[in-house]
Backbone as CSV, one residue per row, in Angstrom:
resi,resn,N_x,N_y,N_z,CA_x,CA_y,CA_z,C_x,C_y,C_z
1,UNK,31.571,-13.169,-13.458,30.461,-14.056,-13.178,29.295,-13.721,-14.097
2,UNK,28.511,-14.701,-14.412,27.362,-14.535,-15.290,26.213,-13.836,-14.560
3,UNK,25.283,-13.336,-15.341,24.088,-12.697,-14.813,22.892,-13.247,-15.575
4,UNK,21.799,-13.478,-14.853,20.582,-13.922,-15.529,19.358,-13.325,-14.846
5,UNK,18.298,-13.214,-15.630,17.001,-12.739,-15.146,15.961,-13.771,-15.557
6,UNK,15.169,-14.214,-14.606,14.031,-15.068,-14.937,12.798,-14.457,-14.281
7,UNK,11.637,-14.757,-14.829,10.400,-14.140,-14.350,9.372,-15.195,-13.974
8,UNK,8.619,-14.893,-12.925,7.515,-15.737,-12.490,6.273,-14.865,-12.386
9,UNK,5.228,-15.239,-13.104,3.976,-14.490,-13.073,3.164,-14.885,-11.847
10,UNK,2.694,-13.904,-11.105,1.772,-14.111,-9.993,0.454,-13.444,-10.374
11,UNK,-0.548,-13.572,-9.557,-1.866,-13.025,-9.890,-1.820,-11.524,-10.178
12,UNK,-1.132,-10.752,-9.322,-1.160,-9.295,-9.449,0.190,-8.656,-9.721
13,UNK,1.230,-9.451,-9.887,2.560,-8.893,-10.113,3.454,-9.930,-10.770
14,UNK,4.599,-9.473,-11.240,5.624,-10.359,-11.795,6.841,-10.289,-10.886
15,UNK,7.389,-11.454,-10.547,8.621,-11.515,-9.755,9.776,-11.773,-10.725
16,UNK,10.743,-10.857,-10.703,11.966,-11.038,-11.478,13.033,-11.580,-10.543
17,UNK,13.610,-12.708,-10.890,14.680,-13.320,-10.094,16.011,-12.944,-10.741
18,UNK,16.845,-12.189,-10.029,18.160,-11.816,-10.548,19.202,-12.745,-9.951
19,UNK,20.128,-13.201,-10.788,21.158,-14.135,-10.351,22.510,-13.678,-10.874
20,UNK,23.509,-13.596,-9.990,24.862,-13.251,-10.413,25.240,-11.823,-10.083
21,UNK,25.992,-11.203,-10.994,26.508,-9.848,-10.782,25.852,-8.864,-11.744
22,UNK,25.278,-7.807,-11.183,24.640,-6.756,-11.969,25.583,-5.564,-12.018
23,UNK,26.123,-5.309,-13.213,27.072,-4.208,-13.374,26.902,-3.593,-14.756
24,UNK,27.802,-2.707,-15.118,27.682,-1.982,-16.380,27.665,-2.908,-17.596
25,UNK,28.271,-4.074,-17.478,28.304,-5.030,-18.585,26.991,-5.806,-18.686
26,UNK,26.383,-6.134,-17.551,25.192,-6.987,-17.547,23.874,-6.229,-17.428
27,UNK,23.919,-4.951,-17.090,22.680,-4.193,-16.875,21.793,-4.126,-18.124
28,UNK,22.329,-4.170,-19.353,21.422,-4.193,-20.506,20.454,-5.382,-20.486
29,UNK,20.869,-6.507,-19.907,19.965,-7.657,-19.794,18.781,-7.336,-18.883
30,UNK,19.037,-6.619,-17.797,17.948,-6.222,-16.905,17.048,-5.201,-17.587
31,UNK,17.644,-4.218,-18.267,16.839,-3.234,-19.006,15.919,-3.934,-20.000
32,UNK,16.455,-4.897,-20.734,15.663,-5.611,-21.739,14.497,-6.355,-21.092
33,UNK,14.754,-7.019,-19.969,13.689,-7.760,-19.281,12.607,-6.811,-18.766
34,UNK,13.021,-5.706,-18.144,12.053,-4.734,-17.634,11.242,-4.130,-18.770
35,UNK,11.914,-3.730,-19.843,11.219,-3.131,-20.985,10.209,-4.096,-21.588
36,UNK,10.607,-5.354,-21.739,9.723,-6.369,-22.314,8.468,-6.551,-21.441
37,UNK,8.662,-6.643,-20.130,7.516,-6.809,-19.231,6.578,-5.607,-19.288
38,UNK,7.146,-4.412,-19.274,6.323,-3.204,-19.318,5.592,-3.085,-20.649
39,UNK,6.257,-3.430,-21.743,5.608,-3.402,-23.057,4.478,-4.420,-23.141
40,UNK,4.607,-5.519,-22.398,3.564,-6.550,-22.367,2.421,-6.198,-21.420
41,UNK,2.492,-5.025,-20.793,1.405,-4.570,-19.933,1.570,-4.862,-18.454
42,UNK,2.695,-5.428,-18.068,2.942,-5.661,-16.644,3.274,-4.320,-15.990
43,UNK,2.694,-4.054,-14.816,2.945,-2.779,-14.150,3.519,-2.939,-12.758
44,UNK,3.355,-4.090,-12.164,3.846,-4.331,-10.800,4.980,-5.339,-10.865
45,UNK,6.167,-4.860,-10.517,7.383,-5.652,-10.678,8.090,-5.814,-9.339
46,UNK,8.195,-7.042,-8.886,8.913,-7.351,-7.652,10.236,-7.998,-8.044
47,UNK,11.332,-7.336,-7.717,12.661,-7.813,-8.106,13.280,-8.557,-6.932
48,UNK,13.487,-9.855,-7.111,14.031,-10.731,-6.076,15.554,-10.755,-6.192
49,UNK,16.226,-10.243,-5.163,17.685,-10.107,-5.169,18.389,-11.207,-4.377
50,UNK,17.672,-12.235,-3.997,18.228,-13.293,-3.159,19.514,-13.878,-3.735
51,UNK,19.574,-14.057,-5.044,20.734,-14.673,-5.696,21.663,-13.651,-6.359
52,UNK,21.417,-12.361,-6.128,22.288,-11.325,-6.683,23.482,-11.144,-5.757
53,UNK,24.685,-11.292,-6.298,25.893,-11.243,-5.469,26.621,-9.910,-5.532
54,UNK,26.300,-9.066,-6.528,26.978,-7.783,-6.692,26.058,-6.844,-7.455
55,UNK,26.102,-5.564,-7.097,25.331,-4.546,-7.810,26.101,-3.235,-7.753
56,UNK,26.419,-2.670,-8.927,27.107,-1.379,-8.951,26.098,-0.263,-9.242
57,UNK,26.593,0.939,-9.475,25.709,2.089,-9.659,24.826,1.958,-10.898
58,UNK,25.281,1.242,-11.913,24.435,1.063,-13.094,23.231,0.182,-12.763
59,UNK,23.420,-0.772,-11.870,22.300,-1.589,-11.411,21.312,-0.772,-10.601
60,UNK,21.834,0.081,-9.717,20.962,0.956,-8.931,20.154,1.865,-9.854
61,UNK,20.823,2.411,-10.862,20.138,3.281,-11.824,19.052,2.516,-12.578
62,UNK,19.288,1.244,-12.864,18.284,0.427,-13.552,17.041,0.243,-12.686
63,UNK,17.233,0.083,-11.380,16.081,-0.037,-10.482,15.268,1.258,-10.479
64,UNK,15.950,2.396,-10.432,15.265,3.696,-10.454,14.520,3.868,-11.772
65,UNK,15.194,3.567,-12.877,14.571,3.674,-14.203,13.344,2.772,-14.291
66,UNK,13.477,1.533,-13.811,12.355,0.599,-13.853,11.163,1.089,-13.054
67,UNK,11.429,1.661,-11.884,10.342,2.195,-11.072,9.703,3.400,-11.742
68,UNK,10.515,4.266,-12.344,9.972,5.422,-13.065,9.061,4.969,-14.205
69,UNK,9.532,3.987,-14.972,8.748,3.486,-16.108,7.458,2.814,-15.635
70,UNK,7.561,1.975,-14.610,6.363,1.315,-14.079,5.408,2.352,-13.482
71,UNK,5.962,3.325,-12.760,5.144,4.373,-12.159,4.391,5.195,-13.185
72,UNK,5.014,5.445,-14.332,4.348,6.214,-15.383,3.171,5.450,-15.980
73,UNK,3.113,4.153,-15.707,2.012,3.311,-16.175,1.063,2.944,-15.029
74,UNK,1.236,3.600,-13.879,0.382,3.335,-12.730,0.815,2.148,-11.887
75,UNK,2.051,1.718,-12.045,2.546,0.560,-11.306,3.699,0.903,-10.400
76,UNK,4.538,-0.096,-10.110,5.683,0.087,-9.216,6.724,-0.988,-9.449
77,UNK,7.909,-0.728,-8.943,8.996,-1.703,-8.869,9.445,-1.728,-7.419
78,UNK,9.550,-2.912,-6.843,10.006,-3.076,-5.468,11.084,-4.140,-5.420
79,UNK,11.932,-4.056,-4.412,13.044,-4.990,-4.233,12.806,-5.853,-3.010
80,UNK,13.219,-7.108,-3.091,13.115,-8.015,-1.955,14.311,-8.964,-1.957
81,UNK,14.675,-9.453,-0.785,15.682,-10.498,-0.670,17.135,-10.074,-0.717
82,UNK,17.424,-8.791,-0.657,18.822,-8.344,-0.716,19.578,-8.796,0.525
83,UNK,20.791,-9.281,0.317,21.652,-9.708,1.421,23.074,-9.208,1.185
84,UNK,23.885,-9.289,2.210,25.316,-9.003,2.093,25.638,-7.659,1.480
85,UNK,26.568,-7.679,0.520,27.031,-6.439,-0.115,25.917,-5.719,-0.858
86,UNK,25.025,-6.471,-1.476,23.926,-5.843,-2.214,23.022,-5.076,-1.247
87,UNK,22.694,-5.677,-0.129,21.884,-4.998,0.885,22.593,-3.741,1.381
88,UNK,23.884,-3.848,1.610,24.664,-2.699,2.094,24.643,-1.541,1.092
89,UNK,24.833,-1.837,-0.181,24.809,-0.800,-1.218,23.427,-0.144,-1.279
90,UNK,22.382,-0.941,-1.182,21.024,-0.384,-1.207,20.771,0.519,-0.009
91,UNK,21.254,0.129,1.153,21.062,0.946,2.359,21.869,2.245,2.285
92,UNK,23.120,2.155,1.875,23.972,3.346,1.782,23.406,4.345,0.775
93,UNK,22.886,3.842,-0.329,22.357,4.711,-1.381,20.986,5.292,-1.036
94,UNK,20.317,4.735,-0.032,18.974,5.174,0.313,17.883,4.464,-0.473
95,UNK,18.271,3.606,-1.403,17.281,2.924,-2.224,16.571,1.797,-1.480
96,UNK,17.178,1.277,-0.428,16.515,0.224,0.351,15.192,0.743,0.900
97,UNK,15.187,1.963,1.379,13.963,2.556,1.918,12.992,2.920,0.797
98,UNK,13.498,3.459,-0.291,12.648,3.862,-1.408,11.926,2.671,-2.023
99,UNK,12.634,1.562,-2.185,12.070,0.382,-2.843,11.741,-0.742,-1.879
100,UNK,11.611,-0.434,-0.602,11.409,-1.501,0.381,10.118,-2.254,0.111
101,UNK,10.154,-3.478,0.564,9.046,-4.384,0.349,8.866,-5.190,1.621
102,UNK,7.668,-5.242,2.135,7.393,-5.948,3.383,7.284,-7.442,3.110
103,UNK,8.331,-8.183,3.468,8.355,-9.604,3.172,7.327,-10.391,3.974
104,UNK,6.800,-9.831,5.049,5.739,-10.497,5.808,4.520,-10.725,4.922
105,UNK,4.314,-9.816,3.984,3.141,-9.881,3.116,3.493,-10.418,1.738
106,UNK,4.666,-10.971,1.587,5.181,-11.423,0.300,4.182,-12.272,-0.474
107,UNK,3.589,-13.240,0.156,2.700,-14.157,-0.550,1.263,-13.645,-0.624
108,UNK,0.910,-12.712,0.249,-0.490,-12.334,0.357,-0.821,-10.975,-0.243
109,UNK,0.056,-10.016,-0.116,-0.246,-8.651,-0.540,1.003,-8.013,-1.123
110,UNK,1.152,-8.055,-2.455,2.371,-7.537,-3.053,2.449,-6.019,-3.134
111,UNK,1.456,-5.300,-2.645,1.494,-3.842,-2.719,2.631,-3.294,-1.877
112,UNK,3.313,-2.279,-2.387,4.356,-1.654,-1.581,3.746,-1.017,-0.342
113,UNK,4.567,-0.830,0.656,4.082,-0.301,1.929,3.364,1.027,1.774
114,UNK,3.824,1.884,0.875,3.225,3.207,0.722,1.824,3.144,0.120
115,UNK,1.438,2.004,-0.481,0.114,1.871,-1.086,-0.913,1.284,-0.136
116,UNK,-0.501,0.917,1.082,-1.434,0.270,2.015,-2.159,1.280,2.853
């Protein structure tokens, strides 16, 4: 299955929409998108997983790398919208808690829970 990344700029953050399967073959596309955003000065990255159907360990590592890179610039990477197998992998790995995002505040306050 194909994989794509699209971005939507919001006032204080960028939402990355992931679609398809994120694995060792497609993860370079995510790395490129994250690197480009960070190089352009974006520091707050909300990754929307609503349309992501699969994520392997290389995808999980990309989320960690993205958060490390954003954090080194005073920002963050958070995940939202995970369902099914993707949600299960995030929970089993412990990354669901690390990158959790309060969807109640999705439109109003994009800060991660730990920053409130």
